[in-house]
Backbone as CSV, one residue per row, in Angstrom:
resi,resn,N_x,N_y,N_z,CA_x,CA_y,CA_z,C_x,C_y,C_z
1,GLY,58.496,13.626,-54.597,59.801,14.121,-54.075,60.601,12.793,-52.955
2,HIS,61.517,13.218,-52.355,62.384,12.022,-51.791,62.354,12.520,-50.230
3,PRO,62.170,11.503,-49.071,62.367,12.155,-47.865,63.843,12.607,-47.365
4,ILE,63.837,13.199,-46.584,65.447,13.892,-46.110,65.856,12.729,-45.229
5,LEU,67.199,12.619,-45.767,67.947,11.692,-44.788,68.151,12.432,-43.323
6,GLY,67.795,11.278,-42.237,68.016,12.082,-40.993,66.535,12.483,-40.357
7,ASP,65.504,12.623,-41.344,64.472,12.948,-40.676,63.491,11.744,-40.060
8,VAL,63.110,12.329,-38.859,62.586,11.112,-37.970,61.269,11.171,-38.039
9,VAL,60.483,12.213,-38.437,59.077,12.204,-38.766,58.714,11.711,-39.960
10,TYR,59.171,12.315,-41.331,58.888,11.855,-42.606,59.815,10.806,-43.298
11,GLY,61.020,10.686,-42.640,62.000,9.899,-43.473,62.116,8.523,-43.537
12,GLY,60.973,7.941,-42.973,60.955,6.334,-42.948,61.830,5.506,-42.314
13,ARG,61.960,4.302,-42.748,63.413,3.875,-42.174,64.495,4.575,-41.901
14,ARG,65.102,4.237,-40.941,66.378,4.704,-40.378,67.438,4.444,-41.550
15,ALA,68.035,5.290,-41.816,69.504,5.169,-42.802,70.482,5.773,-42.329
16,GLY,71.432,5.072,-41.377,72.827,5.483,-41.044,72.326,6.070,-39.572
17,ASN,73.269,6.553,-39.148,73.245,7.179,-37.561,73.733,8.508,-37.400
18,PHE,72.490,9.293,-38.385,72.828,10.840,-38.146,72.069,11.756,-37.264
19,SER,72.764,12.481,-36.618,72.496,13.284,-35.629,71.414,14.632,-35.991
20,ARG,71.169,14.733,-37.322,70.653,16.009,-37.956,69.890,15.379,-39.121
21,GLN,69.008,16.483,-39.511,68.548,16.127,-41.039,69.515,16.448,-41.716
22,MET,69.962,15.964,-43.089,70.950,16.121,-43.959,70.132,16.975,-45.362
23,LEU,70.361,18.264,-44.784,69.401,19.048,-45.560,70.587,20.426,-45.736
24,HIS,70.903,20.991,-46.734,71.759,22.077,-46.815,71.583,22.709,-47.975
25,ALA,71.463,23.788,-48.133,71.458,25.022,-49.090,72.939,25.398,-49.445
26,TRP,73.508,24.888,-50.359,74.730,25.388,-50.694,74.966,26.684,-51.152
27,LYS,73.979,27.226,-51.985,73.548,28.353,-52.532,72.259,29.012,-52.257
28,LEU,72.335,30.310,-51.941,70.981,30.646,-51.775,70.893,32.078,-52.257
29,GLY,69.852,32.668,-53.414,69.805,33.903,-53.913,68.506,34.629,-53.582
30,LEU,68.641,35.897,-53.350,67.446,36.632,-53.400,67.913,37.706,-53.267
31,ASN,66.711,38.937,-53.572,66.766,40.343,-53.680,66.753,40.910,-52.704
32,HIS,67.422,41.774,-52.262,67.797,42.701,-51.233,66.132,43.630,-51.038
33,PRO,65.852,43.482,-49.749,64.531,44.186,-49.549,64.420,45.901,-50.128
34,ARG,65.486,46.569,-50.189,65.578,47.861,-49.999,66.012,48.060,-51.411
35,THR,67.271,47.766,-51.744,67.723,47.845,-53.096,67.336,47.025,-54.214
36,LYS,66.632,46.089,-54.084,66.227,45.275,-54.826,67.419,44.129,-55.964
37,GLU,68.608,44.708,-55.482,70.006,44.044,-55.813,69.846,42.371,-55.647
38,ARG,70.189,41.264,-56.657,70.274,40.086,-56.549,71.527,39.708,-55.778
39,MET,71.545,39.026,-54.598,72.418,38.741,-54.082,72.382,37.441,-53.538
40,TYR,73.687,37.030,-53.585,73.675,35.641,-53.325,74.864,34.692,-52.411
41,PHE,74.575,33.913,-51.825,75.382,33.623,-50.508,75.550,32.044,-50.793
42,GLN,76.809,31.629,-50.496,77.455,30.309,-50.781,77.925,29.681,-49.186
43,ALA,77.732,28.430,-49.047,78.228,27.929,-47.713,78.717,26.532,-48.357
44,PRO,79.884,26.148,-48.058,80.666,24.545,-48.126,79.477,23.902,-47.248
45,LEU,79.971,22.472,-47.641,79.122,21.309,-47.184,80.025,21.126,-45.697
46,PRO,79.049,21.110,-44.564,79.609,20.677,-43.222,80.488,19.443,-43.323
47,GLU,81.458,19.227,-42.444,82.136,18.110,-42.466,81.323,16.780,-42.150
48,ASP,80.222,16.848,-41.356,79.212,15.816,-40.722,78.663,15.328,-41.920
49,PHE,78.119,16.269,-43.059,77.219,16.146,-44.028,78.423,15.383,-45.085
50,LYS,79.605,15.635,-45.422,80.558,15.090,-46.270,80.531,13.602,-45.773
51,ARG,80.733,13.531,-44.393,81.153,12.008,-44.090,79.571,10.911,-44.393
52,ALA,78.417,11.717,-43.894,77.169,11.111,-44.253,76.892,10.813,-45.879
53,ILE,77.635,11.794,-46.872,77.386,11.302,-48.101,78.252,9.991,-48.095
54,SER,79.391,10.042,-47.940,80.329,9.115,-47.767,79.953,7.681,-47.244
55,GLU,79.110,7.981,-46.260,78.542,6.706,-45.515,77.691,6.068,-46.642
56,VAL,76.564,6.782,-46.955,75.227,6.314,-47.984,75.695,5.831,-49.399
57,LEU,77.045,6.563,-49.695,77.568,5.833,-51.302,78.156,4.749,-50.811
58,SER,78.884,4.449,-50.046,79.563,3.249,-49.620,79.053,1.951,-49.420
């Protein structure tokens, strides 16, 4: 695997100036505990995450 950007414990050398771990689940799927129906939840990338991606790719 790869270290998570911003992880001060396992991330290795510091890359950038990030105030948190750059870890985001954009889509999560799970089964409802009672109905067993498959449910999905989506969340857009936070603005600081978008800036971090731009910084790393530039």
